[in-house]
N, C-alpha and C positions, 0 to 999 in steps of 0.2 A: 389385227386387224382391229376397225376405231370400230362406234359409234354412226357411223357415215350411215345405217341403211332407211332408219324415217326417211333425209335429207336425199337419197337416189333417185329420180325421174323411172319409171318404167321403159322410156326411150331408152336411158341410158342402161341403166338393167339388158334392157335389145337387143341394144346395136353392142357393149361389152360383150354378149351372147353370139353376136355372130364376131366377131372377132375371134374366142377363141375358137370357134370351131371351120374358123376360113381360116386358122394358122396350123391348125389339123391338116387339112386341106391343101394350100397355098397358102404354106410355111411365111414367108413373113412377109410378103403384100396384101393381106387385110386389118393389118394392127399400123404396117410402113399406110396407108389412105388415112387408118382414123386419126394414127396422131399427126398428119400433118393436116387435116383438111377441120380439125372437128376441138377448136382450139382454144375455143366456151364450153365447155362442157365436162368437167372435170373427174369427175370419175371415167368416163370412156375414155380421156384418154392418161389415166395415169391407169388402164386397163391393156390401154395397144401399147403405150412403153415396156410396161412388163413383158407381156403374147414376143412384141420388139422384141425385149430379151435375152428370151426363150428360144425367136428364133434362130438367133445368128445362134443364139447356146449349143443352141443344136446343129441345122451349119457349120457350126464347126466341129462340132461330136463325128456328120459324117464326113465328112472331108479326112477331119482323125482315121475312120474303123473303115474309111476305104483304099490309106495308101500303109496302114495296121496288115492290110488284107493278105499284101504278101508272104506274112511270114504268121498270115491264118485262123488272129489274136483279132484281124482285127474286122471279122464276122460275128465275133463275139462283142465286139462294141454299137456298131450295126445296132444291134438287136435290144442289143440294155441302153443305150439313142431313142431309139422305133418305142420301147415300151415308155417309155420316160416321153415321150410326143405326145404318147397317145395316153399315156392316164393325169399327167398334167393340162394339157386339154380339155378335160374332163374335171379334170379337176376347178380348173377356170368357168370352166358355163357353169357346172356347177356353182358355183360364186359367184357369179356372175345376174343365177340366175336370181341368187339375194339379195344381192347388192354390196355383196360383200366385201372388200380387198385383199385380194387372191396373190400373195407371191409363192415364183416357184423358188422352193430350194434349194440348187441346183446352179439358176440362170448365176451368167455372167452380169454384170449392167454397168454397164453400156452403154446405150442409154438414161440419161438423167433423170 
């Protein structure tokens, strides 16, 4: 977290909030759209990148859980990834409303 809370505009906060809520329901699509279209908004782009990284990590988790479902432990993996998806998207949305940077602890940083 840094001290950018004074310099983040309300539009940027709203866009980041939409990205995190959209990620909860639509996966990587909202993060990808904002990442590709809002190059001029540093805060929204940063949060879109974080949401996109988390979405990719979650997709990998869902795929691994689906494969592991053949030996029954995958159902637990699917439940754990689903709970993390809900929790991290809510935490990201809360941080976005106050203009704070949010980093998902378990996300693979594939997009820099």
